[in-house]
ZAMI-11949 format. One record per residue (C-alpha): x, y, z; residue in three letters. Coordinates in steps of 0.05 Angstrom, whole numbers, plus 5000, padded with zeros to 4 digits. Layout:
N
XYZala;...
This chain:
98
486646214906unk;491746534859unk;497246944890unk;500147494847unk;507647604844unk;511448204869unk;511748474799unk;505148814815unk;508749314859unk;511349654796unk;504149884782unk;504350294846unk;510450674821unk;507250794754unk;500951064787unk;505051584823unk;508151854759unk;502352314739unk;502752654808unk;509952824794unk;508353114726unk;502853554754unk;507153874809unk;502054394830unk;495953944834unk;493853694902unk;488253294869unk;493252854832unk;496952704897unk;490452544932unk;488352084876unk;495051714876unk;494651654952unk;487451384948unk;489550874895unk;495450644937unk;491150574999unk;486050174960unk;491649704942unk;493649645015unk;486549485035unk;485948974978unk;492348625000unk;490048595072unk;483348315051unk;486947785009unk;491047585069unk;484747535111unk;481447095059unk;487746655056unk;487546575131unk;480246365129unk;481745905071unk;487245585111unk;482445445168unk;477245145122unk;482344745083unk;481345105016unk;488345415017unk;494845065033unk;499645325086unk;504745585036unk;499746014998unk;496846295063unk;503746475090unk;505846815026unk;499447225025unk;500147415098unk;507547605090unk;505848025029unk;500448385069unk;505248495127unk;510448795080unk;505349255046unk;502749495114unk;509749635139unk;511350035076unk;504750415083unk;506550585155unk;513450825134unk;510451265079unk;505451545129unk;511051715178unk;514952065122unk;508952465101unk;507652685173unk;514952875181unk;514853285116unk;508453635138unk;511453805206unk;517754085172unk;513354515126unk;509454785185unk;515854925223unk;518955275163unk;512755705155unk;513755945227unk;508155535258unk;
Protein backbone atom coordinates (compact mmCIF):
# COMPACT_ATOMS: atom_id res chain seq x y z
CA UNK A 1 0.00 0.00 0.00
CA UNK A 2 1.36 3.39 -0.97
CA UNK A 3 0.66 6.27 1.38
CA UNK A 4 0.53 9.71 -0.16
CA UNK A 5 2.24 12.65 1.50
CA UNK A 6 0.60 15.66 3.05
CA UNK A 7 1.37 17.65 -0.08
CA UNK A 8 -1.98 16.36 -1.38
CA UNK A 9 -3.79 18.76 0.97
CA UNK A 10 -2.83 21.63 -1.33
CA UNK A 11 -5.23 20.19 -3.91
CA UNK A 12 -8.11 20.85 -1.53
CA UNK A 13 -7.23 24.54 -1.35
CA UNK A 14 -6.92 24.75 -5.13
CA UNK A 15 -10.33 23.13 -5.55
CA UNK A 16 -11.90 25.82 -3.41
CA UNK A 17 -10.54 28.65 -5.57
CA UNK A 18 -13.25 28.58 -8.28
CA UNK A 19 -15.91 28.95 -5.59
CA UNK A 20 -14.25 32.17 -4.46
CA UNK A 21 -14.11 33.54 -8.00
CA UNK A 22 -17.82 32.83 -8.59
CA UNK A 23 -19.01 34.63 -5.48
CA UNK A 24 -22.72 34.50 -6.32
CA UNK A 25 -22.88 30.84 -7.28
CA UNK A 26 -24.14 28.34 -4.72
CA UNK A 27 -23.50 25.53 -7.20
CA UNK A 28 -19.74 26.17 -7.12
CA UNK A 29 -19.72 26.05 -3.33
CA UNK A 30 -21.74 22.84 -3.37
CA UNK A 31 -19.38 21.26 -5.88
CA UNK A 32 -16.32 22.24 -3.83
CA UNK A 33 -17.96 20.86 -0.69
CA UNK A 34 -18.86 17.60 -2.44
CA UNK A 35 -15.29 17.22 -3.70
CA UNK A 36 -13.88 17.85 -0.24
CA UNK A 37 -16.26 15.36 1.34
CA UNK A 38 -15.31 12.76 -1.26
CA UNK A 39 -11.70 13.27 -0.19
CA UNK A 40 -12.66 12.77 3.45
CA UNK A 41 -14.47 9.54 2.60
CA UNK A 42 -11.53 8.33 0.50
CA UNK A 43 -9.08 9.00 3.34
CA UNK A 44 -11.30 7.16 5.84
CA UNK A 45 -11.62 4.20 3.46
CA UNK A 46 -7.84 4.15 3.05
CA UNK A 47 -7.41 4.03 6.83
CA UNK A 48 -9.92 1.19 7.06
CA UNK A 49 -8.04 -0.72 4.39
CA UNK A 50 -4.76 -0.12 6.21
CA UNK A 51 -6.28 -1.47 9.43
CA UNK A 52 -7.47 -4.59 7.64
CA UNK A 53 -4.07 -4.94 5.97
CA UNK A 54 -2.41 -4.72 9.37
CA UNK A 55 -4.55 -7.58 10.67
CA UNK A 56 -3.82 -9.75 7.63
CA UNK A 57 -0.12 -8.88 7.63
CA UNK A 58 -0.12 -7.12 4.26
CA UNK A 59 0.65 -3.69 5.78
CA UNK A 60 3.26 -2.94 8.41
CA UNK A 61 2.42 -1.12 11.63
CA UNK A 62 4.06 2.16 10.60
CA UNK A 63 2.07 2.47 7.36
CA UNK A 64 -1.18 1.61 9.14
CA UNK A 65 -0.59 4.16 11.90
CA UNK A 66 0.29 6.93 9.43
CA UNK A 67 -2.83 6.20 7.40
CA UNK A 68 -5.03 6.15 10.50
CA UNK A 69 -3.56 9.37 11.88
CA UNK A 70 -4.04 11.08 8.52
CA UNK A 71 -7.69 9.99 8.52
CA UNK A 72 -8.10 11.21 12.10
CA UNK A 73 -6.68 14.62 11.18
CA UNK A 74 -8.87 14.92 8.07
CA UNK A 75 -11.99 13.98 10.06
CA UNK A 76 -11.16 16.52 12.76
CA UNK A 77 -10.69 19.26 10.16
CA UNK A 78 -13.97 18.27 8.47
CA UNK A 79 -15.73 18.50 11.84
CA UNK A 80 -14.25 21.93 12.48
CA UNK A 81 -15.30 23.15 9.04
CA UNK A 82 -18.80 21.78 9.62
CA UNK A 83 -19.03 23.64 12.94
CA UNK A 84 -17.88 26.89 11.32
CA UNK A 85 -20.44 26.54 8.51
CA UNK A 86 -23.21 25.93 11.05
CA UNK A 87 -22.10 28.95 13.09
CA UNK A 88 -22.05 31.14 9.98
CA UNK A 89 -25.52 29.95 8.99
CA UNK A 90 -26.88 30.65 12.45
CA UNK A 91 -25.37 34.15 12.36
CA UNK A 92 -27.00 34.79 8.97
CA UNK A 93 -30.37 33.64 10.23
CA UNK A 94 -30.01 35.77 13.36
CA UNK A 95 -28.98 38.82 11.29
CA UNK A 96 -32.00 38.32 9.04
CA UNK A 97 -34.24 38.54 12.08
CA UNK A 98 -35.07 34.85 12.32
